C-alpha positions as CSV (number, residue, x, y, z in Angstrom):
1,M,28.4,-5.1,21.9
2,K,28.0,-8.0,19.0
3,L,25.4,-10.2,19.6
4,K,26.4,-14.2,20.1
5,R,25.5,-16.4,17.3
6,I,23.6,-18.7,18.4
7,F,21.9,-21.7,16.9
8,A,18.4,-22.5,18.5
9,A,16.5,-25.6,18.9
10,C,13.4,-26.7,17.1
11,I,10.4,-24.8,17.0
12,L,6.5,-25.3,15.6
13,G,6.1,-22.4,13.0
14,V,5.4,-21.8,9.2
15,M,5.3,-18.3,7.7
16,L,5.0,-16.0,4.9
17,T,5.7,-12.4,4.5
18,F,4.2,-9.8,2.9
19,S,3.9,-6.4,4.4
20,G,3.2,-2.7,3.3
21,C,5.2,-0.6,6.0
22,S,7.5,1.8,4.3
23,F,11.4,2.4,5.3
24,G,12.5,6.0,4.0
25,S,12.7,5.3,0.2
26,F,12.5,2.0,0.4
27,S,9.5,-0.4,0.6
28,V,9.1,-4.1,1.3
29,D,6.0,-3.9,-1.2
30,T,8.6,-3.7,-4.0
31,L,10.6,-6.6,-3.0
32,L,7.8,-9.2,-2.2
33,A,5.5,-10.9,-4.8
34,A,3.1,-12.5,-3.4
35,P,2.7,-16.3,-4.9
36,K,0.4,-17.6,-7.6
37,L,-2.4,-19.4,-5.8
38,S,-2.0,-22.2,-8.3
39,A,1.6,-23.4,-10.1
40,E,3.6,-21.0,-7.9
41,Q,2.7,-22.5,-4.6
42,E,2.2,-26.1,-6.0
43,G,5.9,-26.1,-7.2
44,I,7.1,-24.5,-3.8
45,Y,5.1,-27.0,-1.7
46,D,6.2,-30.2,-4.2
47,A,10.0,-29.4,-4.0
48,L,9.6,-29.0,-0.1
49,M,8.0,-32.3,0.1
50,K,10.5,-33.9,-1.8
51,S,13.2,-32.7,1.0
52,T,11.0,-33.3,4.0
53,G,9.0,-36.2,3.0
54,N,5.1,-36.1,3.5
55,N,5.0,-35.9,7.3
56,I,5.1,-32.5,7.9
57,V,2.4,-29.6,9.1
58,L,2.6,-26.0,7.4
59,K,3.2,-23.6,10.1
60,Y,1.4,-19.8,10.5
61,P,2.3,-16.6,12.4
62,K,0.5,-15.8,15.2
63,S,0.4,-11.8,15.0
64,G,2.1,-9.2,12.7
65,S,1.1,-8.3,9.1
66,N,2.4,-11.3,7.8
67,R,-0.2,-14.2,8.3
68,S,0.8,-16.9,5.4
69,A,2.8,-19.9,5.2
70,Y,5.2,-18.9,2.1
71,M,7.5,-16.2,2.4
72,V,8.3,-15.3,-1.4
73,A,10.7,-12.4,-1.8
74,N,14.6,-11.6,-3.5
75,I,16.4,-12.0,-0.5
76,D,19.8,-11.9,-2.0
77,D,22.0,-9.9,-4.5
78,E,20.7,-12.0,-7.4
79,P,17.5,-11.3,-9.5
80,T,15.2,-13.7,-8.9
81,D,13.3,-14.6,-5.9
82,E,13.6,-16.9,-3.0
83,A,10.9,-19.1,-1.0
84,I,11.0,-19.4,3.1
85,V,8.4,-22.2,4.1
86,F,7.8,-22.9,7.8
87,Y,6.7,-26.1,9.3
88,E,7.1,-28.7,11.7
89,F,7.1,-32.6,11.4
90,N,3.7,-34.1,12.3
91,N,4.9,-36.7,14.9
92,D,1.2,-37.6,15.4
93,L,1.2,-39.9,12.6
94,P,1.0,-43.7,12.9
95,G,4.5,-45.3,12.9
96,M,6.6,-42.4,13.5
97,S,9.5,-43.4,15.9
98,S,10.9,-42.4,19.0
99,A,14.0,-40.6,16.7
100,D,11.4,-39.2,14.3
101,A,9.2,-37.9,16.9
102,E,12.5,-36.2,18.3
103,D,12.7,-34.0,15.6
104,S,9.9,-31.6,16.3
105,G,9.6,-27.8,16.4
106,V,9.2,-25.4,14.0
107,R,11.9,-25.6,11.0
108,L,12.3,-23.0,8.1
109,C,13.2,-24.1,4.8
110,V,14.8,-21.7,1.8
111,L,14.0,-23.0,-1.7
112,D,15.3,-21.5,-5.1
113,K,15.2,-21.8,-8.4
114,N,17.5,-24.1,-10.7
115,D,18.9,-23.5,-14.0
116,K,15.3,-25.0,-15.0
117,G,13.0,-22.6,-13.2
118,E,12.3,-25.2,-11.2
119,W,12.0,-24.9,-7.0
120,Q,14.6,-26.9,-5.2
121,A,15.1,-27.0,-1.5
122,V,18.7,-25.3,-0.9
123,S,18.9,-24.4,3.4
124,D,17.2,-26.6,6.3
125,Q,17.7,-25.6,9.4
126,A,15.8,-25.7,13.2
127,G,14.2,-22.2,14.2
128,A,14.1,-21.3,18.0
129,G,10.8,-21.9,19.8
130,T,7.6,-24.1,19.6
131,D,5.6,-21.5,17.9
132,I,6.0,-18.6,15.7
133,D,5.1,-15.1,16.5
134,R,5.4,-13.3,13.6
135,I,7.9,-12.3,10.6
136,I,9.5,-9.1,9.5
137,V,11.4,-8.8,6.5
138,S,13.2,-5.9,6.2
139,K,16.8,-4.1,5.2
140,L,19.2,-3.3,7.9
141,D,21.7,-2.0,5.8
142,G,22.9,-1.0,2.6
143,S,24.6,-4.3,1.2
144,G,21.2,-5.0,-0.9
145,N,20.3,-8.0,1.1
146,I,17.0,-8.2,2.7
147,S,17.2,-9.9,6.1
148,V,14.3,-12.1,7.6
149,I,13.3,-11.5,11.3
150,V,11.8,-14.5,12.9
151,G,9.9,-14.4,15.7
152,Y,9.4,-17.5,18.2
153,S,7.5,-18.3,21.0
154,T,7.2,-21.3,23.5
155,L,4.6,-22.0,26.1
156,S,7.0,-22.7,28.9
157,I,9.0,-19.3,28.1
158,N,6.4,-16.0,28.7
159,E,9.8,-13.9,26.6
160,K,9.8,-14.9,23.1
161,V,12.8,-15.1,20.8
162,M,14.2,-13.3,17.8
163,E,15.9,-14.5,15.5
164,V,17.8,-12.7,12.3
165,Y,18.9,-14.7,8.9
166,N,20.5,-13.2,6.5
167,Y,20.9,-15.2,2.4
168,S,23.1,-15.9,0.3
169,Q,25.1,-18.2,-2.1
170,G,22.7,-21.0,-1.2
171,K,23.0,-20.8,2.6
172,L,20.6,-19.4,5.3
173,T,22.9,-18.1,8.4
174,L,21.8,-16.8,11.4
175,A,22.8,-13.4,12.5
176,A,21.6,-12.8,15.9
177,Q,19.3,-14.1,18.0
178,D,17.6,-12.5,21.4
179,S,14.7,-12.4,24.1
180,Y,11.7,-9.9,23.2
181,S,8.5,-9.0,24.7
182,V,8.1,-6.7,21.9
183,M,10.1,-6.7,18.5
184,E,9.4,-4.3,15.5
185,T,11.7,-2.6,13.2
186,L,11.8,1.1,12.0
187,D,14.1,3.2,10.4
188,I,14.0,5.7,13.7
189,D,17.5,7.3,13.4
190,N,16.4,8.1,9.4
191,D,19.3,7.0,8.0
192,G,17.6,5.4,5.3
193,Y,17.4,1.9,6.8
194,N,15.4,0.2,9.4
195,E,16.3,-0.6,12.7
196,I,15.4,-3.6,15.3
197,I,13.9,-2.9,18.4
198,T,13.2,-4.8,21.4
199,V,12.1,-4.6,24.5
200,Q,12.7,-7.3,27.3
201,S,10.6,-7.4,30.5
202,G,12.7,-7.8,33.7
203,G,13.0,-9.9,36.9
204,D,11.4,-9.5,39.9
205,N,14.3,-7.0,40.8
206,S,15.2,-5.8,37.7
207,L,13.7,-3.2,35.3
208,A,12.7,-3.9,32.0
209,T,14.7,-2.6,29.5
210,A,14.5,-1.4,25.4
211,S,17.6,-1.9,23.0
212,L,18.1,-0.9,19.5
213,L,20.1,-3.2,17.3
214,S,21.3,-2.1,13.8
215,M,23.1,-4.4,10.7
216,S,27.1,-3.7,10.4
217,D,29.2,-5.4,8.0
218,G,26.9,-8.3,8.3
219,Q,26.5,-8.6,12.2
220,I,23.7,-7.5,14.3
221,V,25.2,-4.9,16.6
222,K,23.7,-4.2,20.1
223,T,24.1,-0.2,19.6
224,N,21.8,1.2,22.8
225,V,19.9,-0.6,25.9
226,I,17.7,1.8,28.2
227,Y,15.4,1.7,30.9
228,M,11.7,1.4,30.9
229,S,10.0,3.0,33.9
230,E,9.6,1.0,36.8
231,R,5.7,0.5,36.3
232,F,6.3,-1.6,33.0
233,Q,5.2,-4.8,34.1
234,S,3.9,-6.4,30.6
235,V,2.9,-5.7,26.9
236,A,-0.8,-5.1,26.7
237,S,-0.4,-3.4,23.1
238,Y,2.3,-1.2,20.5
239,V,2.2,0.5,17.6
240,K,4.9,2.2,15.7
241,G,4.4,5.7,14.0
242,K,5.4,9.4,14.3
243,L,6.3,11.1,17.2
244,T,6.5,14.2,15.7
245,E,6.5,15.5,12.2
246,Y,10.3,14.5,12.1
247,N,10.4,11.9,14.5
248,K,9.6,8.1,14.5
249,A,8.3,6.0,17.3
250,L,7.0,2.9,18.9
251,F,4.5,3.2,21.2
252,I,3.9,0.9,23.7
253,D,0.9,0.2,26.3
254,C,2.0,-1.5,29.5
255,R,0.3,-2.9,32.2
256,Y,0.5,-0.3,34.9
257,D,-2.0,-3.3,37.3
258,E,-4.6,-5.3,36.2
259,S,-7.1,-2.9,35.2
260,R,-5.1,0.0,34.3
261,L,-2.2,1.0,31.4
262,Q,0.4,3.6,30.8
263,T,1.8,4.5,27.8
264,E,5.9,4.5,27.1
265,F,7.2,5.6,23.5
266,L,10.7,5.1,22.0
267,Y,12.3,7.7,19.8
268,Y,15.7,8.8,18.9
269,K,17.6,12.0,19.3
270,Y,20.9,12.8,20.8
271,D,22.2,9.9,19.0
272,S,20.7,7.9,21.6
273,L,17.2,6.0,22.5
274,Q,15.3,7.6,24.3
275,N,11.8,7.0,26.6
276,P,10.7,10.5,28.0
277,V,8.1,8.5,30.6
278,A,10.6,7.0,32.4
279,K,12.9,10.1,33.0
280,M,13.4,10.9,36.2
281,G,10.9,14.1,37.2
282,S,8.8,13.2,34.5
283,D,4.9,13.5,34.8
284,L,3.9,11.4,31.4
285,A,3.9,8.5,33.3
286,D,1.2,9.5,35.7
287,L,-0.4,11.6,32.7
288,T,-1.2,8.3,30.5
289,V,-2.6,5.9,33.6
290,R,-5.9,5.2,32.3
291,P,-8.3,2.0,32.0
292,D,-7.6,-1.0,29.7
293,G,-9.1,-1.1,26.3
294,Y,-7.8,2.8,25.6
295,Y,-4.7,1.6,23.4
296,S,-2.3,4.4,21.3
297,T,-3.3,4.1,18.0
298,D,-3.4,7.0,14.8
299,M,-7.0,7.5,14.8
300,D,-7.3,10.6,12.3
301,N,-4.6,8.3,10.0
302,D,-2.2,11.4,9.9
303,G,0.6,9.3,10.4
304,I,1.4,10.5,14.5
305,V,-0.1,8.4,16.9
306,E,-2.0,10.0,19.7
307,I,-1.7,8.6,22.9
308,P,-5.6,8.7,24.9
309,T,-6.1,10.0,28.2
310,V,-9.4,10.0,30.0
311,E,-11.2,11.8,32.7
312,P,-15.3,11.2,34.0
313,M,-17.8,12.6,32.0
314,P,-20.2,15.0,33.5
315,G,-22.1,13.4,36.1
316,Y,-19.8,9.9,36.6
317,E,-16.7,11.7,39.0
318,L,-17.9,9.8,41.9
319,S,-19.3,6.8,40.1
320,A,-18.2,3.5,40.5
321,P,-14.8,2.3,38.1
322,E,-17.2,0.1,35.9
323,E,-19.8,2.4,36.1
324,Q,-17.8,5.4,34.7
325,I,-18.5,6.8,30.7
326,Y,-14.7,8.4,29.7
327,L,-14.3,12.2,27.9
328,T,-11.5,10.7,26.0
329,T,-8.3,13.3,25.0
330,W,-6.4,12.1,22.2
331,N,-2.8,13.5,22.9
332,A,0.5,14.0,20.6
333,Y,3.9,14.7,22.3
334,K,5.2,18.4,22.3
335,D,8.8,17.5,23.5
336,Y,10.3,18.5,26.5
337,Y,8.2,16.0,28.0
338,E,4.5,17.4,27.3
339,F,1.6,16.3,25.7
340,Y,-0.8,18.5,23.7
341,P,-4.1,17.7,23.2
342,K,-5.4,17.1,19.5
343,Y,-8.7,15.7,19.8
344,V,-11.3,15.5,22.8
345,G,-14.5,13.7,22.9
346,Y,-16.9,10.5,23.4
347,Y,-15.0,7.2,22.4
348,S,-16.2,4.2,21.9
349,I,-14.5,1.2,22.7
350,S,-16.8,-1.2,22.0
351,G,-18.0,0.3,18.8
352,G,-14.5,1.4,17.3
353,Y,-15.5,4.9,17.1
354,M,-14.7,8.6,18.2
355,L,-17.0,11.8,18.1
356,E,-14.7,14.8,18.6
357,F,-16.8,17.0,21.1
358,P,-16.9,21.2,20.1
359,K,-15.1,23.4,22.8
360,E,-18.8,24.3,24.2
361,W,-20.0,21.0,24.5
362,K,-17.2,20.0,27.2
363,G,-18.9,20.3,30.8
364,T,-22.5,20.8,29.3
365,V,-22.6,17.6,27.5
366,T,-23.0,13.9,28.8
367,V,-23.6,10.8,27.4
368,K,-25.4,7.4,28.6
369,R,-25.8,4.1,27.2
370,D,-28.9,2.7,26.2
371,A,-29.4,-0.5,28.4
372,V,-31.5,-2.2,25.7
373,T,-30.0,-1.0,22.4
374,G,-26.5,-0.5,23.8
375,E,-26.9,3.1,21.8
376,A,-24.5,5.9,23.4
377,V,-27.1,8.5,24.1
378,F,-25.6,12.4,24.4
379,Y,-27.6,14.7,26.8
380,V,-27.5,18.1,27.7
381,F,-26.2,18.0,31.6
382,D,-28.1,18.8,34.1
383,T,-26.4,19.3,38.2
384,S,-26.8,15.0,38.2
385,L,-27.1,12.1,35.6
386,E,-30.7,11.7,37.4
387,E,-31.8,15.1,36.7
388,T,-30.0,14.8,32.7
389,T,-32.9,14.1,30.6
390,Q,-32.8,16.4,28.0
391,E,-31.2,13.8,25.1
392,F,-30.3,15.4,21.7
393,M,-28.7,12.8,20.2
394,R,-28.2,8.8,19.8
395,I,-25.5,7.2,17.4
396,T,-25.5,3.3,16.5
397,I,-24.2,0.5,15.1
398,S,-25.4,-1.5,12.3
399,S,-24.5,-4.3,9.9
400,R,-25.0,-2.8,5.9
401,D,-27.9,-5.3,5.8
402,D,-30.0,-3.7,9.0
403,S,-28.7,0.2,8.1
404,A,-32.3,0.0,6.0
405,E,-34.9,-0.2,8.9
406,Y,-32.8,2.2,10.9
407,E,-32.9,4.9,8.5
408,K,-36.7,4.2,7.9
409,R,-36.9,5.1,11.8
410,G,-35.1,8.9,11.1
411,Y,-31.3,7.6,11.3
412,E,-28.8,8.8,9.5
413,R,-25.5,7.5,8.1
414,I,-22.9,9.0,9.2
415,T,-19.8,6.7,7.7
416,S,-19.2,3.4,6.9
417,A,-16.1,0.8,7.3
418,G,-16.1,-2.4,5.7
419,Q,-19.9,-3.9,6.4
420,T,-20.4,-1.9,9.4
421,D,-22.6,1.6,9.0
422,Y,-22.5,4.3,11.9
423,L,-25.7,6.2,12.1
424,V,-27.2,8.8,14.2
425,R,-30.6,9.9,14.7
426,F,-31.4,13.4,15.7
427,T,-33.7,13.4,18.9
428,G,-33.9,17.0,20.2
429,S,-32.4,20.7,19.4
430,V,-28.6,21.8,19.9
431,E,-27.7,25.0,18.3
432,N,-25.0,23.9,15.9
433,V,-25.5,20.4,15.5
434,D,-26.3,18.3,12.4
435,L,-25.4,15.7,10.3
436,S,-22.5,17.8,8.3
437,K,-20.8,18.9,11.4
438,I,-21.4,15.1,13.1
439,K,-19.4,13.8,9.6
440,S,-16.5,15.9,10.3
441,R,-15.9,15.1,13.8
442,F,-16.5,11.5,13.7
443,Y,-13.6,9.2,13.4
444,V,-13.4,5.5,12.9
445,I,-10.3,3.7,15.0
446,S,-9.8,0.1,13.8
């Protein structure tokens, strides 16, 4: 079914895109050129002002990897780059007429270089919302052109609006428009070009759906529509990556209720989009239910996204939910509706790290939080939390500037991330536990 070409109304948004995502042999890095912070950007902005006047405000995306106000890329079949700038008219300026005030909302202007090498505005049109959610530039077919995919949002509508633009011969055209709660690009069928995957929230009496969209003869074609599970309420987080060594997937952490999540994942098999969690008879939905904050991620940076599941640490089985500390298992998909555990251990949501437990620790080691320092304190478990007093290790997080003070008190550095250090202090004796063992089992999770 071909999506209807619809030119949308006004919006507030400005955006710039620089993406490092690779799609098969195609990399957006090879297409995008970061504008020089001096002459190039100034030339683009001056050309925009000549076209629009001075009463404009640049707009920036709220999410995604592209957060700048200018996009510079070669989006057509010519050898030179184009620039796209997102802006809105500043209707708060004194002296603005009511007619001017009506011309509000996000607009996008394409600029190209003339024969003299000077930037000039060549195409300008309205967007489809009141703000910019995100921007993606992507190669969707073999034409050589790059599509510009813009997600817009409004204050009055929960669903966002996606618009796909193509640029040719000095004209920006709208190839498709659709609503979404999730919108991402991924070469999900391994054909060498990206597809667009969207998820639309259902209404009161309908299930949420996922759609696969591809480019065909310059048009966006919706090739698949499948249902999400009946538990799907809203989106908490999503990430793209590998499901297996050979399958790419989009992982969506959904709100199960106010305090719990479950994960659904979309991949391509049997010439169709698949969602194993929503299949009748599948136990995956129940397996992935967990407290909020435990998000799917590629925690070990091997390209495969892991889905966390949790169970109470020893001693916390009867504790109130807000008091529980969990043993977290990071799972990968095995196909045929099964997970297999890759890592099991203590995951600190606030600290952003995971310590994998040796097999012999399960059921014999538990963790308490130091109420004063906030440290994770590791104990040999003994019958109950009250009777568990044999502490053997504690992990703390410190800024780089303060780490020296911790080291004076016997802490040792496990690893660092940016200006943050992760440190351990051994306070007791446990077999086969030393700094090298902790380092080999420690993961920083962004």
